N, C-alpha and C positions, 0 to 999 in steps of 0.2 A: 416608575417601577424601580426598585432597588435590588442589588445583588452584590455578593462579594466579587463574583466573576460572571461576565458575559461571554458565552461562547458563540462563534459565528460558524455554523456548519454542523448538521445533525447526522452526518455520515459516521463510519466506524471510528474514525480518529476523534472527531468531536465527542462522540458518545463515550469513548474510553477516557478522555479528559475530564468529562462531566462526572463519570463514576468516580474516578479517582478523587476529585476535588470535593464532591459531595459526600463521599465516604470519610474524608478528612475533616468533615464538619463545616465546609464552607457553603454559603448559599450560592446556587448556581442557576443561571437562565440560559437556554440555548435557543438561538434563532436560526431558522433556515429559510431561504427564499422559496423552497418547495416543501415536499413531504419528507420526513425523516427517512434516511437510508435508502433514498430513491434515485440517487445520481450515481456517482462513481462506485459506491459500495455495491449497488445493485448491477454492475456492469463488469465485475471481475470474476475471477475463478477461485478466490478464496485460498490463494497461495500463502504458505508459511515456509519460506525457503531460506536455507543457508548455502545451497549449492551453487547459487548465481551471483555470489558476492565474493570480491577479491578481499584479501586481507586488508584491514583498515577500519575505520570507525563504523562504516555501515555494517560490516560483517561482525563486529563486536556487539553492536545492537541487535543484530539478527540472532546471535547465539543467546544473548540475554532473553530475547523473545522466544526462542525455542524452548528454553527452560521454563518460561513464564506461561505459555499458552495452556499446557496440560492443567496447571493449577487454576488459571482463570476459567477454563471450560468446567472444571469441577465446581468451582465457587459459584458460577452462574447456575449450573444445574441444581446445586443444593438450595441456592437462594430463591430461585423462580419456581422450582418444583416440576412435577410431571405434566402440569396443565400447559407448560410453556415448551415449544418445540426445542429439541436438542440442537446444539450449534454444529453437530456432526464433526466434532474434531476427530481427525484421523491421522495418525502418524504413518502414513503410507510408504514414505521413503521416495527417493528420486533416483532415477537412472539417466545419467547424461552420457550421450554416445558421440563418437566421431563417425562421420559417413565417408571420409576420405582418408588416404594415408598421410597427407599433409597435415590433417587435423588431429591425428592420433597423438603425437608428441606433445603439442601445446595443451591438450585436454589433460593428459597425465601430469604435465608440469604444474598446471593450474591447481589440480587437486593436491598435489604434494604441497604447494605453498599454503593452501588452506588447512591441511592436516597439521602443519606445523604451529598454527594458532588455535588448534582445539576443534576443528571440524572433524566429524567422523566420516572417513572415507574408505572405500574398498575398491581397489583396482580389479576390474574384472576382465577375465579372458572372454572372447566371443561366446564360447561354450557356456561360461558361467552367466553371462548376460541372457542368454536364451533360456537357461533354467528359470531365471527371474521373470523373463517376458517371452514366453514361447512364440509368440506371433511377430516379435521384432524381426526386422530384415537381417538375415544371416550374413549379408554383405557388409555390415558394419565393421569398422577397423579398430575401434577401442571402446571401452565403457567403464564408467565409474559409478559405484552405488553409494548414495547419500542417505543413511537410515534416518537422519534427523528432519528431513523434509516432510512437511505435514500439510494438512488442508482443512479448512472449515467452510461452512455454508455462510458466505459473507453477509447476506441480508439478515438471516436469523442471528448471527453473531452481533451485528450492529444493533438489531432490536432488542436483543438480550442485554447488551450494555446499557442501552437507553432505559430499558425497564428497571435495571438495577439502579441506575442513577436516580430515577423517579422515586424508587423506594426509600432513597436517602434525601429526597427533598428537592431534587432538580425539577425545574419547570422547563417545558419544550414548547416553543411558540413556532409553529409552521407557518409557511406562507407570509414570512416577514423579510423583506429585502432591506438590507442596511443601506441608508443614504447618506450617512455622515457620522462624524465622531462628536462626542462631548469632550470639552477640555476645560481645565482650570485656567486660572489667570497666568500661571507659569507655563502653560502649553501642554501640560501632562494630559494624556487621554483618561477620562474618567467615566467613559460609557459610550453608548452608540445611539443613534437615531434611526428609527425605521419610519415607514410611511404611517404607521399606526400609533407609535408611541416613542418616548424616551426611556431608555434603560440605563441607570446610573450604576456604575460598577467600579470596584477598586482596580480591576484588571479586565482587559478584553483580550480573548484569545481567538485568533483567526485559524480556523481549521476547516476551510471551505474547499479543500482539494485543488482541483485545477482552476477553480474560480478564486483562489486566495489572492492572486495579483490584483484582480479587479476589486475585491473586497478592500485590500490594503489601500488602493488608490482612492476609494470612496471615503477612506478614514484619513486621507491626507498623507499616506505613506507610500513607499515604493518597495515592491518585492518581486523579483523576476521569476515568478511561477508562470509556466505557460502550459496550455493543454497538449497533450501528446495522444493522438488518436490510436485506438486499437480495435481489432475486430477478431471475433470468434465464431467458428462453426460448431453446430451441435448436431450430432447424428441421431437416428432412430435408436430406440432401445434395442439391446442385444445382450445375449450371455456375455459375461465379462471376459474380454480378451486383452485389456490393458490393466495392470495390476499395480503400477507405480506411476508417479509423474515422470513421463519420459520426454526428454528434449535433446535436441542436437547441440553441439558445442558452439554454434553460432549465436546462441541465445545470450550469452553474456556480452559478446561484442555488440549486439543490437540494444541491450540496456544501457550500455555505456557510450553509445554514439551520440555525438552532438549534431549529427547530420539531420537537417529538416526532412530530407526525402525518405521515401519508404524503406523500412528496415523490416525484413521478415525472417523468421526462424521457425523451427518445428517444435511445437509443444503439444503433447497428447496425454490425456488422462481420462479415466472413468469417473462417473458420478455415481452416488448410491442409488439413483434412480434408473441406472442401466445405460444412459447415454454416454457418449464420449465427446469431450470437449477438444477442439482442435484450434490451436493458435500457432503463432501470434504475429502481430504486426505492430509497428510503430511508425508514426507519421505526424509531423507537425503541419497541420492545415487549419489552425484555428479551431473554432467550435463547429466545424462543418460535420454534421451528424448523419450525413447521407452514406448509406453502405455503398461499397465500391466493388463491383463484381470482379474487376482486374485484381484488387487486393486480395479478395476471397480466394480467387483462383491461384494466386501465388502461395498463399498459406496452405491450400489444399495440396498443391504439387509438392511442396517440401515435406509435408506430412506423410505422403506416399513412400518417401525415402526412408521413413522409419518403420511404418506399418503398411506394407503392400496390400493387406486385406481390405483396407479402407477404400480401395478403388471401387468396390461394388457396394459400399455401404450407403444407404440413403442419408442425405443431410436434410433435416426437418426445419431448421431455422438458423439464422445468423443473427448476431447482435454485436453492438460496438459500444465504447465508452471513451472517456478521457482520462489520462493519468496526469498528475501534477508534476511536470517536468521542471527541474531546477538545473541550470548550466553545469554546476560542479558535481552533480549526481549525489547529493547528500541531502537528507531532510533538513528543514529549518525547524528548530525547537528552542524556544527561549525568547527573551525579551528583545524588542527592537531597540538598539543602543542609541537610535536617533529620536525615538518617540517613547518616552517612559509611559508605562501603563499599557502598552500594545505588546502582545505576545503573539507567537506563532507555533502552530503544530501542523506542518504541512510540508509538501515537497517530496513525498516518499515515492513518487512515480509508481511503478507496479508493486512496490512492497508495502503499501499502506495497510493491507488487511493483516499481514504478518506483524508489522511493527506498531500496530495501533495500541495494543495493551501496554507495551513498554513505553511508548510516547506519552500515553496517559499518565502513567506512573512518574515519568520524568517531569512532565509539566506540574504534576501534584507536588513533587518534592520541591521543585524550584519555587512554586508559588507559596509554599507553606514553611519553607525554610528547613525542611528535612533533608537528610543526606541522600543525595541521588545514588542509584545503583550503579551509574556509569558516569564517566566524565562527560559533562554537557558540552564543554568547549568546542568540540569538533562540529557541533550542530548549531551553535550559536549564529544569529544573524550577522555578528560582527566578525566572523572568521575571515581570514585572509583570502581563502579561495573564492569567496563570494563578493569581495570588495570590488573587483574589476567589473562586476555586473550591476553595480549600484551607482547612482549619480552621487558624487561626492557632496557631503553636507557643506554648505557655504560656512566660511570661518565665522565664528561667533554665534552660528545658529544653534538651535537646541538639537 
């Protein structure tokens, strides 16, 4: 089988890459070891956030994504028509709160720094926060409103991107596990081998989320992507009592922590179906997918600090998933400087849904020679902040 590009991973990031490349006129084959959009993309909350990112390259990418998602959602709706489910794009906004006096100052300082680089922020009094969220705990000490925060239904969004990519000629091969790389005489990667076939390609893009490290290894490369486990509680349906994405100021610290031990913070939001999603946790325990009651209890306790009414609300289920964690907390987007022909679109941790569309556009620009919408340097596999986590290439090696 021959293609211009072979993409490994049919989640939302791989789907966005496939769509961008296929629409640019390239022939694309996507392989996935399971079913499309059935792994990490099916285990998230669909967050499109700017509120949880400090000034720097990831926030720059998130601001670009914030402007891109409304256009992308509209394009998908126009292209796929009424017969395809809506991606449920909603610019619901976020409210970030402090629950202690010690946390109030840092929350406001963080928001001021974001505002200086273009994030829309609104410092709220407690009374103003309660106007936006009447059921919020009145004992909070500070709050900031982020109008740009939004949400999509992640599985539908991934499926819509895949459907759009198919309409432009992309082929999707599910239940194909990559077992090795094809290389030319100079060592350049020229395709992939699965148990079923060889796929020859001018470029291979690894977009396998938390499995990207293992895929890279199967291709003879190294990438320090590790799974970071998270769990979410889902309540019974109710009349809407939570109107924004609401979380406490501990959330940013949890996202940036390098600690493998359990990190929890309060994240609460409603869904269009009437349920409430309650998170979040972060824990590096490999690919252990067993639900942990102690973790769920810790998540629930913290949520009560934001919304006391949840104490009497039934929980109908819980689920978990794995985020693709990178030690320097930046996605990896670009060609591997050690292995020509091998590209990455991975390492977004909990921001993959929000950053998928612009990641696809960036990969598309880099592979077609178009002008990228943002400087790709900070996301390159060769960036200095990632070097300490890579085995040095032997002198004289490719």
